[in-house]
VEXTOR-460267 format. One line per 5 residues: number of its first residue (from 1); their letters; for each residue x negated, y negated, z of N, C-alpha, C, CB. Coordinates in nm, 2 decimals, always signed. Glycine has a CB too. Layout:
! residues N
NUM> A> X Y Z X Y Z X Y Z X Y Z ~ ... .
END
This chain:
! residues 205
1> XXXXX> -0.97 +1.65 -8.57 -0.88 +1.68 -8.52 -0.82 +1.81 -8.53 -0.82 +1.61 -8.56 ~ -0.80 +1.87 -8.41 -0.74 +2.03 -8.44 -0.66 +2.03 -8.32 -0.86 +2.18 -8.46 ~ -0.55 +2.00 -8.35 -0.43 +1.99 -8.27 -0.36 +2.15 -8.28 -0.32 +1.86 -8.33 ~ -0.31 +2.14 -8.14 -0.26 +2.30 -8.16 -0.13 +2.32 -8.18 -0.28 +2.39 -8.05 ~ -0.06 +2.23 -8.29 +0.02 +2.24 -8.32 +0.09 +2.32 -8.49 +0.02 +2.13 -8.29 .
6> XXXXX> +0.16 +2.37 -8.50 +0.22 +2.45 -8.62 +0.35 +2.38 -8.68 +0.25 +2.60 -8.57 ~ +0.29 +2.35 -8.81 +0.44 +2.28 -8.87 +0.50 +2.39 -8.97 +0.41 +2.13 -8.97 ~ +0.62 +2.45 -8.91 +0.69 +2.51 -8.99 +0.81 +2.44 -9.10 +0.74 +2.59 -8.92 ~ +0.77 +2.50 -9.22 +0.83 +2.42 -9.34 +0.94 +2.53 -9.36 +0.71 +2.38 -9.49 ~ +1.03 +2.55 -9.33 +1.14 +2.67 -9.36 +1.21 +2.58 -9.43 +1.22 +2.76 -9.23 .
11> XXXXX> +1.24 +2.64 -9.58 +1.32 +2.62 -9.68 +1.25 +2.52 -9.77 +1.44 +2.58 -9.64 ~ +1.15 +2.50 -9.77 +1.04 +2.42 -9.84 +1.05 +2.54 -10.02 +0.84 +2.42 -9.71 ~ +1.05 +2.39 -10.08 +1.03 +2.48 -10.22 +0.85 +2.44 -10.30 +1.18 +2.41 -10.36 ~ +0.83 +2.52 -10.38 +0.66 +2.49 -10.44 +0.68 +2.40 -10.49 +0.58 +2.58 -10.53 ~ +0.75 +2.29 -10.58 +0.76 +2.16 -10.60 +0.75 +2.06 -10.51 +0.84 +2.14 -10.64 .
16> XXXXX> +0.77 +2.11 -10.38 +0.77 +2.01 -10.28 +0.66 +2.03 -10.17 +0.91 +2.01 -10.22 ~ +0.60 +2.11 -10.19 +0.52 +2.16 -10.08 +0.37 +2.07 -10.08 +0.51 +2.34 -10.10 ~ +0.34 +2.04 -10.18 +0.21 +1.99 -10.18 +0.23 +1.86 -10.13 +0.13 +2.00 -10.31 ~ +0.32 +1.77 -10.11 +0.32 +1.60 -10.12 +0.36 +1.62 -9.96 +0.45 +1.50 -10.25 ~ +0.45 +1.74 -9.92 +0.48 +1.73 -9.79 +0.39 +1.77 -9.71 +0.58 +1.78 -9.76 .
21> XXXXX> +0.28 +1.88 -9.75 +0.15 +1.91 -9.66 +0.06 +1.82 -9.65 +0.07 +2.02 -9.69 ~ +0.04 +1.75 -9.74 -0.03 +1.63 -9.71 -0.04 +1.51 -9.65 -0.04 +1.60 -9.77 ~ +0.13 +1.51 -9.61 +0.20 +1.39 -9.52 +0.13 +1.43 -9.38 +0.40 +1.40 -9.51 ~ +0.18 +1.59 -9.38 +0.14 +1.66 -9.23 +0.01 +1.67 -9.23 +0.18 +1.81 -9.20 ~ -0.09 +1.69 -9.30 -0.24 +1.68 -9.28 -0.25 +1.56 -9.23 -0.34 +1.70 -9.41 .
26> XXXXX> -0.22 +1.46 -9.30 -0.24 +1.31 -9.30 -0.22 +1.27 -9.13 -0.13 +1.22 -9.41 ~ -0.14 +1.32 -9.09 -0.10 +1.33 -8.96 -0.17 +1.36 -8.83 -0.02 +1.40 -8.97 ~ -0.24 +1.45 -8.87 -0.34 +1.53 -8.79 -0.32 +1.68 -8.77 -0.35 +1.46 -8.67 ~ -0.21 +1.75 -8.79 -0.15 +1.89 -8.81 -0.25 +1.93 -8.90 +0.00 +1.90 -8.86 ~ -0.32 +2.07 -8.86 -0.39 +2.17 -8.95 -0.37 +2.24 -8.98 -0.45 +2.22 -8.96 .
31> XXXXX> -0.22 +2.31 -8.93 -0.18 +2.46 -8.93 -0.04 +2.44 -9.00 -0.16 +2.54 -8.75 ~ +0.00 +2.49 -9.10 +0.13 +2.48 -9.17 +0.16 +2.62 -9.18 +0.13 +2.39 -9.31 ~ +0.27 +2.67 -9.13 +0.36 +2.78 -9.21 +0.47 +2.76 -9.27 +0.41 +2.87 -9.15 ~ +0.47 +2.87 -9.36 +0.58 +2.91 -9.46 +0.65 +3.02 -9.45 +0.52 +2.93 -9.58 ~ +0.79 +3.01 -9.39 +0.86 +3.15 -9.36 +0.87 +3.24 -9.47 +0.99 +3.14 -9.30 .
36> XXXXX> +0.89 +3.30 -9.51 +0.91 +3.40 -9.59 +1.06 +3.38 -9.61 +0.86 +3.53 -9.55 ~ +1.14 +3.38 -9.56 +1.28 +3.35 -9.61 +1.30 +3.21 -9.65 +1.39 +3.38 -9.52 ~ +1.18 +3.14 -9.68 +1.22 +3.01 -9.76 +1.21 +3.06 -9.92 +1.11 +2.86 -9.72 ~ +1.27 +2.95 -10.02 +1.23 +2.95 -10.15 +1.14 +3.01 -10.20 +1.22 +2.85 -10.18 ~ +1.06 +3.10 -10.29 +0.97 +3.17 -10.34 +0.82 +3.14 -10.23 +0.97 +3.13 -10.52 .
41> XXXXX> +0.85 +3.18 -10.12 +0.72 +3.13 -10.01 +0.59 +3.18 -10.04 +0.74 +3.17 -9.86 ~ +0.58 +3.29 -10.16 +0.45 +3.33 -10.17 +0.36 +3.25 -10.28 +0.46 +3.47 -10.21 ~ +0.46 +3.19 -10.37 +0.45 +3.05 -10.45 +0.37 +2.93 -10.40 +0.58 +3.01 -10.47 ~ +0.48 +2.90 -10.30 +0.43 +2.79 -10.20 +0.31 +2.84 -10.11 +0.56 +2.74 -10.10 ~ +0.30 +2.92 -10.09 +0.17 +2.97 -9.99 +0.03 +2.96 -10.09 +0.18 +3.17 -9.92 .
46> XXXXX> +0.06 +3.01 -10.21 -0.07 +3.01 -10.33 -0.13 +2.90 -10.34 -0.04 +3.04 -10.48 ~ -0.02 +2.82 -10.37 -0.03 +2.65 -10.41 -0.10 +2.58 -10.29 +0.13 +2.57 -10.42 ~ -0.03 +2.62 -10.18 -0.11 +2.53 -10.09 -0.23 +2.58 -10.02 -0.02 +2.50 -9.99 ~ -0.26 +2.68 -10.03 -0.37 +2.76 -10.00 -0.52 +2.69 -10.09 -0.33 +2.92 -10.04 ~ -0.48 +2.70 -10.20 -0.55 +2.66 -10.34 -0.60 +2.51 -10.29 -0.44 +2.66 -10.49 .
51> XXXXX> -0.48 +2.45 -10.27 -0.48 +2.32 -10.23 -0.55 +2.26 -10.13 -0.39 +2.30 -10.22 ~ -0.52 +2.33 -10.04 -0.60 +2.26 -9.90 -0.77 +2.30 -9.94 -0.54 +2.36 -9.73 ~ -0.78 +2.42 -9.99 -0.91 +2.47 -9.99 -1.00 +2.32 -10.08 -0.92 +2.66 -10.08 ~ -0.92 +2.29 -10.16 -1.00 +2.17 -10.28 -0.97 +2.05 -10.19 -0.92 +2.14 -10.47 ~ -0.87 +2.00 -10.15 -0.89 +1.86 -10.11 -0.90 +1.86 -9.97 -0.77 +1.76 -10.16 .
56> XXXXX> -0.91 +1.96 -9.89 -0.91 +1.92 -9.75 -1.04 +2.05 -9.69 -0.72 +1.94 -9.69 ~ -1.12 +2.05 -9.80 -1.22 +2.16 -9.73 -1.22 +2.25 -9.64 -1.28 +2.12 -9.69 ~ -1.06 +2.31 -9.69 -1.04 +2.44 -9.61 -1.05 +2.47 -9.47 -1.11 +2.51 -9.66 ~ -1.04 +2.35 -9.42 -1.03 +2.35 -9.27 -0.86 +2.32 -9.23 -1.14 +2.22 -9.20 ~ -0.78 +2.38 -9.30 -0.65 +2.39 -9.30 -0.61 +2.52 -9.27 -0.60 +2.35 -9.40 .
61> XXXXX> -0.52 +2.57 -9.22 -0.47 +2.69 -9.19 -0.36 +2.70 -9.21 -0.49 +2.73 -9.07 ~ -0.32 +2.79 -9.34 -0.22 +2.80 -9.40 -0.16 +2.93 -9.40 -0.23 +2.75 -9.52 ~ -0.03 +2.97 -9.38 +0.03 +3.10 -9.39 +0.18 +3.12 -9.37 -0.02 +3.16 -9.29 ~ +0.19 +3.22 -9.34 +0.35 +3.29 -9.37 +0.41 +3.29 -9.21 +0.35 +3.49 -9.45 ~ +0.54 +3.25 -9.20 +0.63 +3.28 -9.07 +0.74 +3.39 -9.13 +0.73 +3.12 -8.99 .
66> XXXXX> +0.84 +3.44 -9.03 +0.90 +3.55 -9.08 +0.86 +3.67 -9.13 +0.94 +3.51 -9.15 ~ +0.73 +3.74 -9.11 +0.65 +3.82 -9.15 +0.71 +3.93 -9.04 +0.49 +3.78 -9.15 ~ +0.75 +4.05 -9.14 +0.85 +4.17 -9.09 +0.77 +4.29 -9.08 +0.97 +4.19 -9.19 ~ +0.70 +4.31 -9.15 +0.62 +4.47 -9.24 +0.46 +4.42 -9.23 +0.66 +4.49 -9.47 ~ +0.39 +4.52 -9.25 +0.27 +4.54 -9.33 +0.25 +4.49 -9.44 +0.24 +4.66 -9.34 .
71> XXXXX> +0.36 +4.56 -9.53 +0.35 +4.50 -9.68 +0.35 +4.36 -9.70 +0.46 +4.53 -9.76 ~ +0.45 +4.29 -9.61 +0.45 +4.10 -9.64 +0.32 +4.09 -9.58 +0.59 +3.97 -9.55 ~ +0.23 +4.12 -9.49 +0.09 +4.07 -9.44 +0.01 +4.08 -9.59 +0.01 +4.18 -9.29 ~ +0.01 +4.19 -9.62 -0.08 +4.21 -9.74 -0.04 +4.08 -9.88 -0.05 +4.39 -9.79 ~ +0.10 +4.08 -9.88 +0.13 +3.97 -9.97 +0.09 +3.86 -9.95 +0.23 +3.96 -9.98 .
76> XXXXX> +0.10 +3.81 -9.84 +0.04 +3.68 -9.78 -0.09 +3.69 -9.79 +0.06 +3.64 -9.63 ~ -0.16 +3.77 -9.76 -0.33 +3.75 -9.77 -0.36 +3.76 -9.92 -0.41 +3.88 -9.69 ~ -0.29 +3.83 -10.01 -0.31 +3.80 -10.16 -0.29 +3.68 -10.22 -0.25 +3.87 -10.23 ~ -0.19 +3.59 -10.15 -0.17 +3.47 -10.20 -0.22 +3.35 -10.15 -0.05 +3.45 -10.21 ~ -0.33 +3.41 -10.06 -0.44 +3.32 -9.99 -0.40 +3.25 -9.85 -0.49 +3.19 -10.09 .
81> XXXXX> -0.30 +3.33 -9.81 -0.24 +3.25 -9.69 -0.34 +3.30 -9.55 -0.05 +3.30 -9.67 ~ -0.40 +3.28 -9.43 -0.47 +3.34 -9.34 -0.41 +3.35 -9.19 -0.59 +3.28 -9.35 ~ -0.27 +3.29 -9.20 -0.20 +3.26 -9.10 -0.05 +3.37 -9.12 -0.18 +3.08 -9.09 ~ -0.06 +3.47 -9.01 +0.06 +3.54 -9.03 +0.14 +3.51 -8.86 +0.03 +3.73 -9.09 ~ +0.26 +3.45 -8.87 +0.35 +3.47 -8.77 +0.45 +3.51 -8.78 +0.38 +3.41 -8.71 .
86> XXXXX> +0.48 +3.61 -8.68 +0.62 +3.70 -8.65 +0.74 +3.62 -8.57 +0.58 +3.83 -8.54 ~ +0.85 +3.71 -8.58 +0.95 +3.63 -8.48 +0.93 +3.74 -8.34 +1.15 +3.63 -8.56 ~ +0.92 +3.83 -8.40 +0.89 +3.98 -8.31 +0.75 +4.01 -8.31 +0.97 +4.12 -8.39 ~ +0.70 +4.12 -8.20 +0.58 +4.16 -8.22 +0.58 +4.30 -8.24 +0.50 +4.12 -8.11 ~ +0.56 +4.26 -8.38 +0.54 +4.45 -8.44 +0.39 +4.51 -8.43 +0.58 +4.47 -8.63 .
91> XXXXX> +0.34 +4.62 -8.37 +0.21 +4.63 -8.38 +0.13 +4.67 -8.52 +0.18 +4.71 -8.28 ~ +0.22 +4.73 -8.62 +0.14 +4.69 -8.74 +0.11 +4.64 -8.82 +0.11 +4.71 -8.77 ~ +0.24 +4.53 -8.78 +0.21 +4.42 -8.84 +0.08 +4.29 -8.82 +0.32 +4.37 -8.81 ~ +0.09 +4.32 -8.67 -0.03 +4.28 -8.56 -0.15 +4.33 -8.66 -0.03 +4.38 -8.39 ~ -0.18 +4.50 -8.65 -0.29 +4.55 -8.68 -0.34 +4.54 -8.80 -0.30 +4.66 -8.66 .
96> XXXXX> -0.24 +4.49 -8.92 -0.27 +4.50 -9.07 -0.31 +4.34 -9.06 -0.12 +4.55 -9.20 ~ -0.24 +4.26 -8.97 -0.34 +4.13 -8.98 -0.44 +4.13 -8.97 -0.33 +4.04 -8.91 ~ -0.49 +4.15 -8.83 -0.62 +4.17 -8.84 -0.72 +4.26 -8.90 -0.63 +4.18 -8.75 ~ -0.69 +4.37 -8.95 -0.75 +4.43 -9.02 -0.84 +4.34 -9.17 -0.64 +4.53 -9.05 ~ -0.74 +4.26 -9.19 -0.78 +4.13 -9.30 -0.85 +4.04 -9.25 -0.65 +4.06 -9.37 .
101> XXXXX> -0.87 +4.03 -9.12 -0.91 +3.91 -9.07 -0.85 +3.79 -9.08 -1.01 +3.90 -9.09 ~ -0.71 +3.79 -9.04 -0.65 +3.70 -9.07 -0.59 +3.66 -8.93 -0.58 +3.72 -9.19 ~ -0.52 +3.51 -8.90 -0.48 +3.50 -8.76 -0.34 +3.54 -8.70 -0.49 +3.38 -8.72 ~ -0.32 +3.60 -8.64 -0.20 +3.68 -8.61 -0.16 +3.63 -8.50 -0.22 +3.83 -8.61 ~ -0.01 +3.58 -8.50 +0.06 +3.51 -8.41 +0.21 +3.56 -8.38 +0.06 +3.38 -8.45 .
106> XXXXX> +0.20 +3.67 -8.30 +0.37 +3.76 -8.27 +0.44 +3.67 -8.21 +0.39 +3.92 -8.16 ~ +0.58 +3.71 -8.22 +0.69 +3.62 -8.14 +0.68 +3.74 -7.97 +0.90 +3.64 -8.26 ~ +0.69 +3.70 -7.86 +0.70 +3.76 -7.77 +0.81 +3.69 -7.64 +0.55 +3.79 -7.74 ~ +0.89 +3.76 -7.61 +0.98 +3.72 -7.48 +0.93 +3.78 -7.34 +1.13 +3.77 -7.50 ~ +0.85 +3.88 -7.35 +0.80 +3.95 -7.24 +0.70 +4.00 -7.17 +0.84 +4.00 -7.25 .
111> XXXXX> +0.65 +4.01 -7.07 +0.53 +4.04 -7.03 +0.51 +4.15 -7.12 +0.52 +4.07 -6.90 ~ +0.57 +4.26 -7.14 +0.58 +4.41 -7.22 +0.53 +4.39 -7.33 +0.72 +4.47 -7.26 ~ +0.58 +4.30 -7.38 +0.56 +4.25 -7.51 +0.42 +4.16 -7.55 +0.68 +4.16 -7.52 ~ +0.43 +4.09 -7.46 +0.28 +4.01 -7.47 +0.17 +4.12 -7.48 +0.24 +3.90 -7.32 ~ +0.19 +4.21 -7.36 +0.02 +4.26 -7.36 +0.01 +4.39 -7.45 -0.04 +4.31 -7.18 .
116> XXXXX> +0.12 +4.45 -7.52 +0.10 +4.51 -7.64 +0.06 +4.46 -7.75 +0.20 +4.56 -7.66 ~ +0.09 +4.32 -7.78 +0.06 +4.22 -7.89 -0.09 +4.18 -7.84 +0.18 +4.08 -7.89 ~ -0.12 +4.19 -7.77 -0.25 +4.16 -7.73 -0.37 +4.27 -7.74 -0.23 +4.11 -7.60 ~ -0.27 +4.41 -7.71 -0.36 +4.54 -7.72 -0.41 +4.55 -7.88 -0.27 +4.69 -7.67 ~ -0.26 +4.55 -7.96 -0.30 +4.56 -8.07 -0.39 +4.41 -8.17 -0.16 +4.61 -8.11 .
121> XXXXX> -0.42 +4.34 -8.09 -0.54 +4.23 -8.16 -0.49 +4.13 -8.15 -0.58 +4.24 -8.30 ~ -0.35 +4.07 -8.09 -0.32 +3.98 -8.14 -0.40 +3.83 -8.09 -0.19 +3.99 -8.14 ~ -0.42 +3.73 -8.23 -0.49 +3.59 -8.19 -0.44 +3.48 -8.11 -0.52 +3.53 -8.29 ~ -0.32 +3.52 -8.06 -0.23 +3.40 -7.96 -0.11 +3.49 -7.95 -0.19 +3.20 -8.05 ~ -0.01 +3.40 -7.90 +0.10 +3.45 -7.87 +0.20 +3.35 -7.92 +0.12 +3.49 -7.72 .
126> XXXXX> +0.33 +3.40 -7.95 +0.44 +3.29 -8.00 +0.55 +3.30 -7.90 +0.50 +3.33 -8.16 ~ +0.53 +3.22 -7.81 +0.68 +3.27 -7.69 +0.81 +3.18 -7.77 +0.67 +3.20 -7.46 ~ +0.89 +3.29 -7.83 +1.00 +3.26 -7.90 +1.14 +3.36 -7.86 +0.94 +3.27 -8.06 ~ +1.23 +3.28 -7.85 +1.27 +3.13 -7.88 +1.26 +3.09 -7.71 +1.45 +3.11 -7.96 ~ +1.15 +2.94 -7.71 +1.09 +2.92 -7.59 +1.20 +2.88 -7.48 +0.98 +2.81 -7.62 .
131> XXXXX> +1.32 +2.80 -7.54 +1.42 +2.76 -7.46 +1.49 +2.86 -7.36 +1.51 +2.69 -7.53 ~ +1.51 +2.99 -7.43 +1.58 +3.08 -7.38 +1.46 +3.17 -7.29 +1.67 +3.16 -7.50 ~ +1.36 +3.17 -7.28 +1.24 +3.21 -7.19 +1.24 +3.10 -7.05 +1.07 +3.21 -7.29 ~ +1.23 +2.94 -7.10 +1.19 +2.91 -7.01 +1.06 +2.86 -6.91 +1.23 +2.95 -7.00 ~ +1.06 +2.78 -6.85 +0.93 +2.70 -6.84 +0.90 +2.80 -6.75 +0.93 +2.53 -6.80 .
136> XXXXX> +1.00 +2.82 -6.60 +0.94 +2.91 -6.48 +0.90 +3.02 -6.55 +1.04 +2.95 -6.35 ~ +1.00 +3.09 -6.61 +0.95 +3.24 -6.67 +0.83 +3.22 -6.76 +1.08 +3.32 -6.77 ~ +0.78 +3.10 -6.85 +0.68 +3.10 -6.88 +0.53 +3.07 -6.76 +0.72 +3.03 -6.97 ~ +0.56 +3.04 -6.68 +0.44 +2.99 -6.61 +0.42 +3.17 -6.51 +0.50 +2.80 -6.50 ~ +0.52 +3.20 -6.50 +0.54 +3.35 -6.43 +0.46 +3.45 -6.53 +0.73 +3.41 -6.41 .
141> XXXXX> +0.49 +3.48 -6.60 +0.40 +3.57 -6.75 +0.27 +3.48 -6.80 +0.51 +3.58 -6.91 ~ +0.25 +3.38 -6.77 +0.11 +3.33 -6.77 +0.00 +3.34 -6.64 +0.12 +3.20 -6.81 ~ +0.05 +3.37 -6.51 +0.00 +3.39 -6.43 -0.08 +3.55 -6.42 +0.08 +3.36 -6.35 ~ +0.00 +3.63 -6.54 -0.07 +3.74 -6.55 -0.16 +3.81 -6.67 +0.03 +3.80 -6.51 ~ -0.11 +3.71 -6.79 -0.18 +3.73 -6.90 -0.34 +3.68 -6.87 -0.11 +3.66 -7.00 .
146> XXXXX> -0.42 +3.74 -6.97 -0.55 +3.73 -6.94 -0.62 +3.58 -6.98 -0.61 +3.85 -7.03 ~ -0.69 +3.55 -6.93 -0.78 +3.35 -6.93 -0.76 +3.35 -7.09 -1.04 +3.31 -6.86 ~ -0.73 +3.29 -7.10 -0.77 +3.19 -7.23 -0.65 +3.27 -7.31 -0.96 +3.20 -7.32 ~ -0.56 +3.30 -7.32 -0.47 +3.37 -7.40 -0.38 +3.24 -7.44 -0.39 +3.49 -7.33 ~ -0.36 +3.21 -7.58 -0.33 +3.08 -7.65 -0.15 +3.15 -7.64 -0.44 +3.05 -7.84 .
151> XXXXX> -0.09 +3.06 -7.60 +0.06 +3.08 -7.64 +0.10 +2.93 -7.66 +0.15 +3.18 -7.51 ~ +0.20 +2.99 -7.76 +0.26 +2.87 -7.83 +0.39 +2.87 -7.82 +0.23 +2.86 -7.95 ~ +0.45 +2.77 -7.78 +0.62 +2.77 -7.76 +0.67 +2.74 -7.87 +0.68 +2.67 -7.65 ~ +0.78 +2.78 -7.95 +0.86 +2.77 -8.02 +0.99 +2.79 -8.03 +0.83 +2.81 -8.07 ~ +1.12 +2.71 -8.09 +1.25 +2.70 -8.09 +1.28 +2.60 -7.97 +1.32 +2.82 -8.08 .
156> XXXXX> +1.31 +2.50 -8.01 +1.39 +2.40 -7.88 +1.27 +2.31 -7.86 +1.44 +2.49 -7.71 ~ +1.14 +2.31 -7.92 +1.01 +2.22 -7.85 +1.02 +2.08 -7.94 +0.82 +2.32 -7.89 ~ +1.01 +1.99 -7.91 +0.99 +1.85 -7.97 +0.93 +1.75 -7.86 +1.15 +1.79 -8.02 ~ +0.94 +1.61 -7.93 +0.91 +1.50 -7.83 +0.97 +1.51 -7.71 +0.94 +1.37 -7.88 ~ +1.10 +1.50 -7.69 +1.13 +1.49 -7.61 +1.07 +1.57 -7.47 +1.23 +1.48 -7.64 .
161> XXXXX> +1.06 +1.70 -7.47 +0.99 +1.81 -7.39 +0.86 +1.85 -7.38 +1.04 +1.90 -7.42 ~ +0.77 +1.76 -7.49 +0.65 +1.84 -7.50 +0.61 +1.83 -7.33 +0.53 +1.76 -7.62 ~ +0.64 +1.72 -7.27 +0.53 +1.65 -7.16 +0.57 +1.78 -7.07 +0.58 +1.44 -7.08 ~ +0.70 +1.80 -7.02 +0.71 +1.95 -6.91 +0.63 +2.05 -6.99 +0.90 +2.02 -6.87 ~ +0.64 +2.10 -7.10 +0.57 +2.21 -7.14 +0.45 +2.20 -7.12 +0.58 +2.23 -7.26 .
166> XXXXX> +0.40 +2.11 -7.14 +0.26 +2.11 -7.16 +0.20 +2.09 -7.00 +0.21 +1.99 -7.26 ~ +0.26 +2.02 -6.91 +0.24 +2.00 -6.76 +0.23 +2.14 -6.70 +0.37 +1.93 -6.68 ~ +0.37 +2.26 -6.76 +0.34 +2.40 -6.71 +0.23 +2.48 -6.78 +0.45 +2.48 -6.72 ~ +0.18 +2.42 -6.85 +0.01 +2.50 -6.93 +0.02 +2.59 -7.04 -0.07 +2.60 -6.82 ~ +0.16 +2.53 -7.14 +0.16 +2.60 -7.27 +0.04 +2.57 -7.32 +0.27 +2.57 -7.36 .
171> XXXXX> -0.02 +2.62 -7.43 -0.11 +2.58 -7.50 -0.09 +2.51 -7.65 -0.18 +2.68 -7.50 ~ +0.01 +2.56 -7.69 +0.06 +2.49 -7.84 +0.20 +2.46 -7.86 +0.02 +2.58 -7.96 ~ +0.23 +2.43 -7.98 +0.38 +2.44 -8.04 +0.40 +2.48 -8.16 +0.45 +2.32 -8.05 ~ +0.49 +2.58 -8.18 +0.59 +2.55 -8.34 +0.61 +2.42 -8.37 +0.75 +2.61 -8.34 ~ +0.65 +2.37 -8.49 +0.74 +2.28 -8.50 +0.82 +2.28 -8.60 +0.69 +2.18 -8.51 .
176> XXXXX> +0.96 +2.32 -8.62 +1.03 +2.35 -8.70 +1.13 +2.26 -8.74 +1.08 +2.44 -8.67 ~ +1.26 +2.22 -8.74 +1.34 +2.15 -8.76 +1.30 +1.99 -8.70 +1.45 +2.23 -8.71 ~ +1.23 +1.98 -8.60 +1.16 +1.89 -8.58 +1.09 +1.79 -8.64 +1.12 +1.92 -8.53 ~ +1.00 +1.89 -8.71 +0.94 +1.80 -8.84 +0.97 +1.82 -8.98 +0.82 +1.80 -8.84 ~ +1.07 +1.94 -9.01 +1.09 +1.93 -9.15 +1.25 +2.03 -9.17 +0.94 +1.98 -9.25 .
181> XXXXX> +1.30 +1.94 -9.24 +1.43 +2.05 -9.29 +1.45 +2.01 -9.45 +1.61 +2.02 -9.18 ~ +1.50 +2.12 -9.52 +1.55 +2.07 -9.65 +1.61 +1.96 -9.68 +1.62 +2.13 -9.69 ~ +1.55 +1.86 -9.76 +1.64 +1.78 -9.85 +1.50 +1.61 -9.79 +1.89 +1.79 -9.78 ~ +1.45 +1.64 -9.68 +1.37 +1.51 -9.66 +1.30 +1.53 -9.77 +1.29 +1.49 -9.53 ~ +1.24 +1.38 -9.73 +1.11 +1.35 -9.87 +0.98 +1.34 -9.80 +1.13 +1.19 -9.98 .
186> XXXXX> +0.87 +1.37 -9.86 +0.73 +1.38 -9.79 +0.74 +1.27 -9.69 +0.60 +1.37 -9.91 ~ +0.78 +1.14 -9.71 +0.75 +1.07 -9.62 +0.81 +1.05 -9.51 +0.73 +1.00 -9.67 ~ +0.93 +1.10 -9.53 +1.01 +1.13 -9.43 +0.94 +1.24 -9.32 +1.12 +1.18 -9.50 ~ +0.93 +1.34 -9.42 +0.83 +1.46 -9.29 +0.70 +1.37 -9.25 +0.75 +1.65 -9.38 ~ +0.63 +1.29 -9.33 +0.49 +1.20 -9.24 +0.52 +1.12 -9.13 +0.41 +1.09 -9.33 .
191> XXXXX> +0.65 +1.07 -9.16 +0.73 +0.99 -8.98 +0.73 +1.06 -8.90 +0.89 +0.96 -8.95 ~ +0.80 +1.19 -8.91 +0.84 +1.29 -8.79 +0.68 +1.33 -8.75 +0.96 +1.45 -8.85 ~ +0.61 +1.36 -8.86 +0.47 +1.44 -8.80 +0.42 +1.34 -8.74 +0.36 +1.51 -8.90 ~ +0.39 +1.22 -8.77 +0.34 +1.11 -8.66 +0.38 +1.09 -8.60 +0.32 +1.01 -8.67 ~ +0.50 +1.12 -8.57 +0.60 +1.06 -8.44 +0.55 +1.19 -8.32 +0.83 +1.06 -8.48 .
196> XXXXX> +0.53 +1.31 -8.36 +0.55 +1.43 -8.31 +0.41 +1.47 -8.23 +0.58 +1.52 -8.42 ~ +0.29 +1.39 -8.32 +0.18 +1.36 -8.27 +0.12 +1.29 -8.16 +0.14 +1.32 -8.34 ~ +0.16 +1.15 -8.21 +0.18 +1.07 -8.06 +0.22 +1.15 -7.95 +0.28 +0.96 -8.05 ~ +0.34 +1.20 -7.99 +0.42 +1.23 -7.85 +0.34 +1.34 -7.76 +0.57 +1.28 -7.88 ~ +0.28 +1.43 -7.88 +0.20 +1.57 -7.82 +0.09 +1.48 -7.73 +0.10 +1.70 -7.97 .
201> XXXXX> -0.01 +1.38 -7.79 -0.10 +1.32 -7.71 -0.04 +1.26 -7.61 -0.17 +1.23 -7.78 ~ +0.07 +1.19 -7.62 +0.10 +1.11 -7.48 +0.11 +1.22 -7.37 +0.25 +1.00 -7.48 ~ +0.19 +1.34 -7.39 +0.26 +1.41 -7.31 +0.10 +1.51 -7.23 +0.39 +1.52 -7.41 ~ -0.02 +1.45 -7.28 -0.13 +1.48 -7.16 -0.19 +1.38 -7.08 -0.25 +1.53 -7.21 ~ -0.11 +1.27 -7.09 -0.17 +1.15 -7.00 -0.08 +1.15 -6.89 -0.19 +1.00 -7.07 .
END
């Protein structure tokens, strides 16, 4: 199972990351993002990358969110991360990410940002904040984006509105507080992850 869902673990700590990640992977989510404004994010990414390479045969895409500079891209790469997610579309961040053969998911709101990001080599696009853009505007943007462009909705996306976003054609979603907030146990995160995966799959019917 390779669901187009990204678990965003903002605020996670290195001592909790592995148990939480195992629950998320067990639910079927194979993309995990540790935002750089979390406590010791590079330590968490390094631990998680090593753990997933050994336990999950390297099939889990591990990386960082809130990546704002090319230097941070290099730090994530050195820690073993292979996914770079940003809230904005910084061309230098995208180019450095792709130079290091990593997956680049910059944040965009407008068609101008989307096309600039794709021209710089973005692997896919993060529509953020998705609820600000809205479904009508997203569909208008999709009409002009190159066929096959992966567009992930992030910000205000969850089980209660998966169906309408999927019906509108969004490719995937980033899940933040819907899946994790600091203080939750690994088991609680697992329960949320399983419920979100079930809702995502049900939304395709």
